[in-house]
C-alpha positions in Angstrom: -44.2 15.7 -33.9 -41.2 15.6 -32.0 -37.8 17.1 -33.8 -34.5 17.1 -32.6 -30.8 17.6 -33.8 -28.6 14.2 -33.7 -25.9 16.1 -31.3 -28.3 17.3 -28.7 -30.3 13.3 -28.8 -26.8 12.0 -27.9 -27.2 14.1 -24.8 -30.1 11.6 -23.3 -27.9 8.2 -24.0 -25.9 6.5 -20.5 -22.7 7.1 -22.8 -23.0 10.8 -22.5 -19.7 11.7 -21.2 -21.2 14.1 -18.7 -23.4 11.1 -17.1 -20.5 8.8 -17.9 -18.5 11.2 -15.4 -21.1 11.7 -13.0 -21.3 7.6 -12.6 -18.5 7.0 -12.4 -18.0 10.1 -9.3 -20.8 8.2 -7.4 -19.5 4.9 -8.3 -15.9 6.2 -6.4 -18.3 7.9 -3.7 -20.7 4.0 -3.1 -17.2 2.1 -3.5 -15.6 4.2 -1.0 -18.9 4.6 1.8 -18.7 0.6 1.1 -14.5 -0.3 1.6 -14.9 2.3 4.2 -18.3 -0.7 5.6 -16.3 -3.6 5.5 -12.6 -2.2 6.7 -14.2 -0.7 10.4 -15.9 -4.2 10.4 -12.7 -6.2 10.2 -11.2 -4.2 12.3 -13.9 -4.3 15.1 -13.9 -8.1 14.9 -10.0 -7.7 15.9 -10.5 -7.6 19.7 -8.1 -7.3 22.1 -6.4 -10.9 23.7 -7.7 -11.5 27.2 -4.9 -11.7 29.6 -4.1 -15.0 31.6 -1.6 -15.8 33.9 -1.4 -19.0 35.3 -1.1 -22.4 34.3 -3.5 -23.9 30.9 -5.4 -27.6 30.7 -1.7 -29.3 30.2 -0.6 -27.5 33.5 1.7 -25.3 30.9 2.6 -22.4 31.7 0.6 -19.0 29.8 1.5 -15.4 30.3 -0.1 -12.4 30.2 -1.6 -12.0 26.5 -0.7 -14.7 25.1 -3.8 -16.1 23.9 -5.0 -17.2 20.8 -8.0 -17.3 19.5 -10.1 -20.5 18.3 -10.4 -21.2 15.0 -12.7 -20.3 13.0 -13.1 -16.9 15.7 -11.0 -14.2 14.1 -7.9 -13.3 15.5 -6.8 -11.3 18.4 -5.1 -8.7 18.7 -1.9 -8.8 20.8 0.2 -6.2 19.7 -2.4 -4.2 17.3 -0.4 -4.4 14.4 -2.4 -6.4 12.1 -6.1 -4.3 13.3 -4.2 -0.8 12.8 -3.3 -1.9 9.5 -6.3 -2.3 7.5 -6.8 -0.3 4.7 -9.2 0.5 1.6 -8.3 1.8 -1.3 -11.2 3.2 -4.4 -9.3 2.0 -7.9 -10.5 4.1 -10.5 -9.7 2.3 -13.5 -12.3 3.9 -16.1 -15.6 2.7 -16.3 -14.2 -0.4 -14.5 -14.0 1.8 -10.1 -13.6 -0.9 -7.5 -12.0 -1.2 -4.4 -9.5 -3.2 -2.3 -9.8 -3.6 1.1 -7.1 -5.9 3.4 -5.0 -5.3 5.6 -1.1 -4.2 4.5 1.8 -5.8 3.9 4.0 -6.7 7.2 7.6 -6.2 6.8 8.2 -9.1 9.4 6.9 -11.8 8.5 4.6 -10.4 5.1 2.5 -13.8 5.0 0.7 -13.7 8.2 -2.7 -11.8 7.7 -2.9 -14.1 4.7 -2.2 -17.3 6.9 -4.5 -15.4 9.5 -7.5 -15.6 7.0 -7.6 -18.5 5.1 -5.0 -21.3 7.5 -1.4 -21.3 5.7 2.1 -21.4 7.8 4.4 -18.4 8.2 7.5 -18.3 9.6 7.5 -17.0 13.4 10.9 -16.0 15.7 11.1 -17.7 18.7 13.1 -17.4 21.3 15.0 -14.9 24.2 17.8 -12.6 22.7 20.9 -14.5 21.8 19.4 -17.4 21.2 16.5 -16.7 18.6 15.7 -19.3 16.2 12.7 -19.0 13.1 10.8 -21.7 12.4 7.3 -22.3 10.1 4.2 -22.5 12.4 1.4 -23.9 10.8 -2.6 -22.0 11.0 -5.6 -22.5 11.5 -7.6 -20.2 9.4 -9.4 -17.2 11.9 -11.5 -15.2 9.2 -11.4 -11.8 9.6 -11.9 -10.1 6.3 -14.5 -12.5 4.5 -17.3 -12.6 7.9 -16.6 -8.7 7.4 -18.1 -8.5 4.4 -20.6 -10.7 4.3 -21.8 -8.4 7.4 -21.6 -5.4 5.0 -22.9 -7.1 1.3 -26.6 -6.3 2.3 -26.2 -3.0 3.0 -23.8 -2.0 0.1 -26.5 -1.6 -2.5 -28.0 0.9 -0.7 -24.9 2.7 -1.2 -25.4 2.9 -4.7 -29.1 4.0 -4.1 -29.8 7.6 -5.7 -26.4 7.9 -6.2 -26.2 9.3 -9.8 -28.8 12.0 -9.8 -29.1 14.2 -12.8 -28.7 18.5 -11.7 -30.4 20.8 -14.7 
C-alpha cells in the first residue's frame, strides 16, 4: 500500500508552481526560437531590387533600382527599411505565452507594411523638391510574413519537444 500526504501528492500534479514555471520558461524559449526563425525567413524573402536602366515595354524610362516585385511575390527592398525592421517579441502572460512577429511601424507611411502583406492603399509622396505631392496608391498584395510562417510552421512543434524536463 502506498501512503503519501496530501501536500506531498500535490507535487505530482501539473498545476504545481514549479511545473508551471518550468513550462512557462520552456514555452518562452521555444516561442522565441520559433519567432526568430519566422523573422529570419521573412527578412530573407525580401530581396534587393534588381537594377535596371533603360526603357520598359511601354517605352517609359526606368531608372536604376525602380522595379517592383510581381503581385503575389515578396516585395523588393529598395532601401532596406522594411526588411531591417521586422522583429519578434515573446509575450509573457501568465499561462498564455505567445509570440508576436512582424514589421515595426514605419513613421513615413505606417500603413505600407500592411498594404504590402495584404494589399490595399498607401499614401506616397511623388515629385521633386519644391513640387512634391502626396497621393494615395493601390498596392497589390506582396505577402512576406504569411509565407514565412507557412515555411516554418512544420518545424515549430520540434521546438517544444523535450522542452520541459524535470530535474531532480
